[in-house]
N, C-alpha and C positions, 0 to 999 in steps of 0.2 A: 114123915117128911125128914126127920132126922136121919132115917136110914138112907135116904137118897143123898143127903149131904155127906154122910160118912162114906158111902160108896164113891161119890165124886172125889172126895179128898184122897181116898185110897187109890183110885185110878190115876189121879194126877201125880201122886207120889211115886207110884210104880213107873209111870211114864218118864218122870224126871230121872229115876234111877237108871232105866235102860238107855236114856239119851246120854247120860254121862259115861256109859260103858262103850259107846261107839268109838272105835279107834280112828283117829284122824291121820291121814297120810300127809307127810310134809310136802308142801308145795315149793317148787323151785328146781333149779338144776343141780345135779349132784356135783360135788367138787371133783375136778379132774385129778387123776392120779399122776404123780410126778414121773416124767420120763427122763432118762439121762440125756444130757445135751451132748451133741457131737462137737468136737473141736473143729472149727472152720479155719482153714489156712487160706489166706487170700492169695489169689494167683496174680503174679506181677506180670503185666504186659508191657513190653518195652515200647516207649513212645518214639515216634519219628517226627521230626519237625516238618510240618506241611509248608512247602514253598509258597511264597506269596506269588499269585499269578501276575504275570507281566501283561498289562493291557496291550492288545495289538491295535495298531493304528489302522484304521480303514481308510484307504486312499481313494479319493474320489477320482473317477475317470475325467480326463480333460478333453476338450475339443480344441484342436489346432486348426486355425483358418489360414489357408494358403491362397494368395491371389495368383492367378495364372492367366497369361495371354500368349498369343502366337508370336509376338515381337520379342518379348523379354523372357518368356518362360515363367519360372516360379520366382516371383519378385519378393514377396515378404510373407512372413508367417506371424500370426498373433494367436495367443491363447484366448479362449472365450472371455476370461476375466483378467487379462493383462497381456504382456508381451512375452515372446518366447525367444530364446537364443537361437539364432539361425546363421550359421557360419558356413561359408563355402557351399551353400545349397544342401547342407546336411542338417536334418531335423532329428533330435534325439527325444524319444517319447518312451512311455511304459506300456506294458501289455494292458489292454482294456481301453487305451486312449484312442480317440478318433481324429482323423484328418479330414477336413472339409475343404475341398478345392472349389474356388469361386472364379467363374469366368469374368474377367475385368476387361476383356477385349470388346470394343464396341462394334467391330466390323466382322468378326469371324466366329465360326463355330469352333469350340475347343473340346478336344477329347483327351482325357488323362488316361494313359496306358500304363499298366503295371508290367514291368519286365518279367516278373515271376508269374504272371497270369492269375493274380488274386481275384480279379473280377471280370465281368463281361464288358467289353469296350463300349457296347451300345448303351449300357447303363451309365457310363461315365461321360457320355457326350452331352455337352452343355451348349444348346443352340443359341441362346441369347445372353446378353450381358446380365450379370448378377445371378445367373442360374448356378447351381452348385451340385456337387457330387461328394458324398462322404463315405468313408470306410473306417471300420473299427478293427484295429490290429489286435488279434487274440493270440498270436504266437510270437515269441522273441525271435530276433534275427535282423538281417540287413536287407532292405528292399530298395528298389529304384523305380521311379515313375518318370514318364516323359510326356511331352505334348505330341500327339499323333501326327499332326500336319507339320511339325517342326522338330524332327528327331535330332537335328544337329545342335539345337539349343541344349544348354547344360541340363542334365537330368537332376532330379531331386532325389537325394539319398535319405532314407528314413531308417534310423537305427532304433529298434524296439528292444528295450531292456525288460528283463523278467519282472 
């Protein structure tokens, strides 16, 4: 039994000897080798001042209401939300504005005629009182309209600004 103990001790000692001889490899990342740094020269970009945008005003289109009859022709003009300057039967408006002619004659049919032929006269015929016809002016210029049954009455001149 002593032989067995001696053999066991001998095997354990030799095992420990061989375990100590095993080379361990280092764990981790190798240190990087130094590389020479390049000299960086910054590029100068000239700056330009950005102009401040000017807000554009969006103009709302207006509706001008013109009373018309066969006795007096074009009597008055009002803007949908106020009054409009109306001198010597001349109405000055802007492109995109509309004129709405209203028949205020209790007895007769009123037809508003464009001297420049802007619309079909049957469309501008107002058979009864308070019927209306409207037209939106989309090009600048000077236009004239008159009452079909009373061409001798003063014409209405419409100046359309851009």
